[in-house]
N, C-alpha and C positions, 0 to 999 in steps of 0.2 A: 882372690881380688887382684885384678890386673891394673892397678893404678900406676900412672906414669907421669913424671914431670917432663914437660917438653921445653926445649930451648928453641924459640922461634926467632928467625932473623927479622929485624925491624924493617929492613929495606924492601924485602919482597914477600913478607908474611908467610914464609915457608919454615917447616920444622927442620932443624939442623941436627939436633941430638934428642934422644929419648933416654931418660934416666929412670930406673926403677924407683918407685916411691917407698924407699925403706925408711925406718924411723929416723936415722940420722939425716937423710936427705930432706924429709918432711920438716924436721925440726929446724934445719938450716933455712929452708924455703920460707917457712912461716915466721921466722925470727929476723935474721940479719942478712941472709943470702950471701954469706961469705964464700960459699962453695961455687958460686956462679962460674968462675973461671974453670974450675975442675969439671963442672958439668959440660962446658963447651969443649973440653978436650976429648970427650968420648967419641966413638965411631959415628959417622953420619948415618942417617936413616936412609932406607931404600927410596928410590924415586917415587914409587907408588904410595909412600907414607909421608910425603912432603906437605900435603894439605893438612892443616890442623883439624879440619872436619873429619878426616879419616880416622882419627883417634877416639871419637866419641864426644860425650858432653864435656864442655868446659866448666870447671868448677870455680877456679880462681886464676886470675892472670895478674902478674906483677911486672913492673918496669925494671930495667937494670938497676935503677936507683932505689928500688924498694917499694915505691908506692903501689897500692892496689889499683889496677886499671879497671877490673870488673870482677864481680863475684856473684855466684848464685847462692844466697844464704841457706836455702833449704838443702841443696846438694852438699854444701860445705859441712853443715852440722850433721847431716845424715852420714856423711863420710867419716867424720870424727867419731860418731857413735859406733858405726860398724867397725872401724879400725880398733877401737878400744875393746869391743866385744871379741874380735878375732884374736886379740892378744890375751883373752881370758880375764879382762878387767871390765867390770860393770861400771860405767861412768855414773850410773844412778842407783847406787845400792839403797836398799831399804833402810830408812833411818828410824831408830826407836828411841 
């Protein structure tokens, strides 16, 4: 799974940093985004990767202030399901 969190510049809509979507990064992104400054400190992406479209499908976008700007619910929940399965956790265990 090559999921990546992108930091996009508001002024020119270009990708500045790409951060691996590890569990701590995802937890922070989905909750309070306290790590936003840390994400911005990473190395810049190559010139050919500055377009957000070059990275694939957008699942969720948030503003610096935390509000959700856009989200594809189907991709979001599918991603949650696949992530849990990749960690060996079934989010829908059989109930008896």
